[in-house]
N, C-alpha and C positions, 0 to 999 in steps of 0.2 A: 504494500500500500504506500502511496506517495505521502511524503511529509506534508502536513497541513501548514499553510502559510497564512499570515494575517496581514492586513493593511489597515491604516487608520480609517475610521468611519465615524462621522459625527452622529452622536445620539440625537434623535429628533430630525434626521434628514428628511423624513417623510413629510415634515411641516415646511420645508423649504418652498418658497413660492413657485419656483420652477418645477419642482417635483409635483406639487399640488396641481399646477396647470397641466402638466403631462398626464397625471391621473384623471383629472376632470375632462380633458379633451379627448384622450385616447384610451383610457381605462387602465386597470391594474396590470394587464398584460404588458403595456408599454413600459411601466415602471420596472417590471421584472426584466424585460429586455435591456433597459438602461443599466440595471445592476449587473446583468450578465456581461455587457460590454465593458463596464468598469473593471470587472474581474479579469476579463480577457486582456485589457490594456495593461493591467498590473502584472499579469503573468508573462507578457511579452517583454523581453529585455530592452527593446528599443521603443517601447510604449506606442506601437503602431498596430493597426488591424490589417488583415488581409484585404487586398483590393478586389478579390473575387467575391462580389456581393451575394451571388447566388449561393456559393459555398458557405459564406458567413450566415446567410439566412437559414440554411439547413442546419448549421451548428446550433443556431438559436431556436430551431424548430418553429420558425416563424413563416407563415404563409400569407402574403398580401392578398387581400380580396379584390384588388384593383385589376 
């Protein structure tokens, strides 16, 4: 099993106006995707995400309805 890593996370981040707006406009799934992206950025040494957005969407198990 991989070693568990931690990164700083503000208590009460759910009350941040930007997070509240995200949740109100796009729902809780959007907030979950946001935190998944934050974790992925932290795990990547150069703090970048893959540019293959379809693959990234699959990793996040997100399917756009558009």
